[in-house]
N, C-alpha and C positions, 0 to 999 in steps of 0.2 A: 461173748459167751459161746463156747464151743462144746460139742459132745462127740466123743469117738471112742471106739473100743481099741485098746492098745495092748500089744503083747509085751511083757516085761519080764525077762528072765524066768520064764515058767509060769508067770501069773497072767491071767486075763482080767483086766479091770476096766471099769467104765470111767473115763476121764470127763469130768464135768466142771463147768464154771471156771475155765482157765482164764485168769485175769492177765491180759497182756496189754501193757501200755503202748498204744500205737505211736509211730513216729509222728513228728509234727507235720502239719499239712505242707509247710514250705519245703521240707526235705524228702517227703515220701512220694514215690512215683505212683503209689496206689491211692493218693489222696482224693482223686476224682472218682474212685470206685466206691459205691455205696455198699458193696458186699463185704462181709467179714473176711479176714484172711483165712486161708485154708490151713487146718491143722495137719501137719505132715507126719509127726511122730512124737512120742513121749516115752520116757523111761528113766530108769535109775542108772547113773554113770558116776564114775570118779572124775573129779576135775580139779585143776589148779591153774592159776594165772601166773605166767612166767615173765611177762613184759607188759608195761603200760606206757604207751606213747613212745615206744622204742627203748625205754629204760628197763633193764633187766630186774626181775624180782626173784626172791627166793621161793622155791617150790613149797607149797603147802596144800597137800592133797586133802580133799574132803568129798564125801558123797553128796550128790545133788540130783534132784528130780529135773530132768532136762526136757523142755518142750520146744519142738521145732514148728513154728507157725508163721506163715507168710514169709517175710524176709528175715525173721528174727529167730535167734536161738535164745531161749529164756531159761534162766536158772532159778529154781526154787530150793530153799533149804530143806534138807532131808531130816525130818524130826526123828530123834532116836526113840521116842516114846510110843511110836506107832509102827505096826508091821507094814512092809511094802505093799501088801495087798489091800490094806484099809486106807492108805493115805491118798489124798486127792490134792492136786495143785490148787484148786479153788479154796482150800482151807488156809492158805497163806499168801502173802504178797510176794512177788518176785524179788529175789536178791539183786539180780542184774540181768541185762539182756545184751545180745551181740547182734549188730547189723551185719548180715551176710553179704550185702552188696559190695562186690569188689574184693571179697575175702579170698584167702588162699588156704588150701588144705593139703597136708602131706603126712605120711607116716613118719613117726618120730620115736621109734623104739630105742634109738641111741641117746635120747635125751633123758631117759629114766630107767631105773632098774626094774620097773614094772613092765609087764608084757602087754601087748595089744594097745599101743598108745599112738594117737595121732595128734598133730598140732594144727590149730586154727589161728590164722593171722588176719586181722582186720586191716582196712585201709588206714586206720588211725594209729597203727603200730602196736595195738594190743595183741597179746599172744596167749593162747590157752592150750593146755594139754587135756585130752579126754581119754578115759581108759575104762575098760571092762575086763574082767577075768574070762568072760565068754567070748571066744574068738569070733563065732558067727554073728553075735550081737553087735560087736564093735565094727565089724565089716559092714553090717547092714546100716549102722548109723553113718559110717563114712560115705557109703554110696548115696544115702538119702540127702545128706548135707551137700555133697558134691553136685548132686542133681539140681538142688535149689540154686546153688551158685551159678551153675552152667545156664540155667533158665534165665536168670537175671541178666547174664552177659548177652544171651541171644535176644532178649527183649530190648536191650540197649541198642542193638544194631538193627532193630526193625521199627524204630520210632517213625511216626508219620513224617512225610516230606516237609510239611509246613513247619513242624517243630524243629526239624533238622536245619532248615533255612534260617529260622529265628536264632538258633544257637550259633550258627556261622556268623550272622550279622552282629550278634553280641560279642563274639570272640574277636571279630575284626575291630570293633569299636574299642575294646579293652586294649588290644595290641597297639592301636594308633595312639591311645592316651599314654601308654607306657613308653612308646617310642619318643613322644614329645617330652615326657618327663626325663628320660635318660639323656636326650640331647641338651637339656637345660642344665644338667649337672656338670660341675667342673670335672676335667679328666682325672683319673685315679692318680696319674703321675704328679699332677699339680698338688693334690691333697697330700701325697707322700712327701713331696719337696717341702711343703709348709709344715710338715710334722704332725698333721692332723690325723693321719691314718698310719698305724703301725701294726706289725705282725704280733702274733701271740708269743708266748715263751716256749711252750712245747711245740715242736715242729718248725720252729723258726731257724733260719740259717744262722750258724754260730757267729759269723762275722757281722751280720745285721744286728743280732741281739747285743753283742758286745759294743758295737758302735752306738747303739741306742742308750746303753747303760754307761758309756764312757769308761769302759774297763776292758781288759783282755781276758777276764775270767767271769763268766755269768754269775750274777748275784745269787740265783737259785742254787747253783752248784756249791758256792761257798756256804750258803745257809745249811744245806743238807750235810755237807762234810763236817761242819762245825757241830751240828746236832749229834752226828754219829760219834764224834770224838768226845763229846761231853757225856753222852748217855749210852753208847753202844759198843765201846771197845772191848768190853768183857762179855758181850752177848754171844752166846754160842751160835755159830753159823751166820754171823752178820754178813749181809750181801748174798749169802748162799741160800738162806731160808727165805721163802717168798712171803711177802706181807699180804694182808687181805686186799684182793684186787679191787673190790668195790670202794674201799676207803682210799686206796691209791688213786683211783680215778676221781674221787671227790677232792683229793688234794690237787690233782692236776687241774680240775675245773676251777678250784679256788685261785690257783696261780694265774689262770688264763682269762677268767670271765668277769671279774668285778670291775667293769668299765663300760662306757657307753658303746652301743652297737650301732654301726651305720646300716643304711638300708640294704647294702650288698653283703651284709653278714660279717664285715670286718670290724675292728675295734678301735675306738678312740682312746688316747691316753691324755686326758686333761693334765695341765701342769700340776706338779706336786701330787699326782694321784696315780701312783704306780703300785699295783697290787702286791708285788713281792716285798715292798717296804713295810706293808701293813701285815704281812703274813707272820705268824708266830708259831714256829714248829714246836715250841714247848707247850702249846695248847693241849688240853686233855684229849681232844679229838685226834691228835697225831701222837698220842702217848706210845703206841707200839712203834718202836724204832725200826722194825722191819718195813713199816709203811713208808718211812722217810727214805730208807735205803732203796726200797723198791721204786719209789718215785724218781730218785736220782738215776737209777739204771734206765728207767723208762724215758727220761729226758734224753739220754745219749742214744737210745735206740730210735727215737723219733727224729733225730737230726736228719735233714734232707740229705746231707753228705756226712759220713762218719767223722769222728774226731780225727782219725788218721785219714787224710784226703785220699781219694781214689788214685790220684797221680803219684802218691808216695807208697801206696799199699803194695804194688807189685815188686818194687825195689826192696821194700822191707821184707817181703816173703822170700825174695831171692837171697838176701843177706842171712835170714834165719835158717834157710834150708841147707846151708853149708854145714856138714856134720861136725866141723871143727869148732863151731861157735859155742856149743854147749858141752863139748867133751874136751877137757883140757888136761894135758900132761906137761911136764916141764919143758920139753922141746917145742911145745906148741903155744907157749904163753905169748910170744910175740905175735903170732898169727891171730890168736884170740883177741888181743888188744887192738889189732888192726880191724877186726870185725866190730868191736865195740865203737871204735872211732867212726866206722862206716854208719853204724846205727845213729851215733850222735849227729853226723853230717846230714843224714836223712831227716831226722826230726827237726833240725835247724832250718831245713828247706820249707817247713810248713809255715803257713801264715801265723802272725803273732797270736791271734786268739786260740788257734789250734795248739800251738807250741806251749803257750803259757797255761792254758787249761789242762793240757796233758801233764805238764810239770806239776801243777797244783794237785791233780788227781793222784798221781803216782807218789808224791810226797805224803798225801793222806793215806794211801793204801799201804805205804811202808809203816805208818803208825799203827794201822790195823794189824799188819803182819807181826809187829813187835809184841802183840798180845795173843799170839796164836796158841799159847798154852791154855788160855781160857776160851777164846772164840774158835779155835781149831781152823782158822783161816791161814793156812800155810801159803808159801809162794805158789805152789802148784794149784791149790784151790782158788786163789785169787786169779790166777791165769785162766782157769776154766771158766770162771764167771765173767771176767772182763775182756778176755780175748775177743769173742764175737760181739761184745757190746761196744767196744771202742774202735773196731776196724773190721772191714768186710770188703770184698771185691765189688766193683761196679756191676758186673754181670756174673751170673752163676755159670761157671765154665765146667761144671760137672765134677769138680774136685773139692766139694764142700768138706768132706771128712779130712782131706789132706790140709786144706786151708785152716781148718779149725785147730789142728795140731800145731801148725806154725803160728797161728794167732795166739794160742796159749803160751807157746815158747817165747814169743816176742814180749809178752807181758812179763814173764818170769825173768827174762834177761834184763829188761829195763829196771825192774825192781831190784835185781841183784847188783846192777851197775849204775844205780841212780846218780850217784855223785859224779861219776865219769861222764854219763850221758847228758845230764842237765846242769851239773855243777852243784856243789854243796850249798847249804843254807848260809 
């Protein structure tokens, strides 16, 4: 129970009976202190939680009575039925509290349309935005909270020598046990050779993924293209319009994570338990076809090496940069066909998974383009979307804008000359 006079946006009020649930004795550095934690500040602020455990949340601003006491920032619900001057924290239980030990504080006006906003991030990955319309008030809060965080850091570095020695002994003991455990485990290469540990789908090397699935075109690519052709060919802006990023990440997680996890964070694929086989893209949760098309683009963007390998990219750009390749007149037809043959030869140099997956994707994109009257995905629009998605240089050489033009033109040329480059169906 604490009592203090606190200034709050023009009001002077007596804060009494602040109920703060103390940290558990096992986790609190103040557990040996019989004195009550000191009340630093209290007042009315707008707050919203934007992340929990590292997972992003949608902003939902609400006013709250905020109490800074000891190591904790405590939030009380702001009752609409009472005036700010008559309300007291002791009249309600806290909604939540934040442990400031190890927390980080920074101004964050770029994260909200509101002014005077700062972000508080805890060691557990929870993030809050706090805001006030009064500039001086929010700066005072920022300084006070930062002061509490800094004091806890300084206390951590001034622990008694005996306690420091005890922590060092415990740390050495844990390190020794972990070392023995690691030495007993079979080498990672052995587990991979036995097929017990395999990579995920997103972010996996294309050759490794195709070898695992015994195919030259990844199953997830086929599933997404099939869903788009069944449900999205008439959809305006298919592949150009972005789907809901949170749902796309949920689909990515579903493809990657329903499997046993090893102690080093990798994934086991028990026999006959491959997530992609169980995935149903016609499920209501993937009803928005832009989510499926967005996940397919994300798959290609997350490949460690693009669909067009780095070794082929520069030659491809050199072929495309020839002005004759996209500007044809009767006297230049032979020259143009030579350029198309060069393109075909370059693509045939790619490993089978890259070549076959590219052939599959461009056949699919031709079907999308055939419905451009409805979906408005012309050859040019498809080039803009898939140029940077399917190919990129290994190193940024400062010619990003020039590369992007050639990347788009490469996609346009392959679409226009698909039968010549890849062979007809």
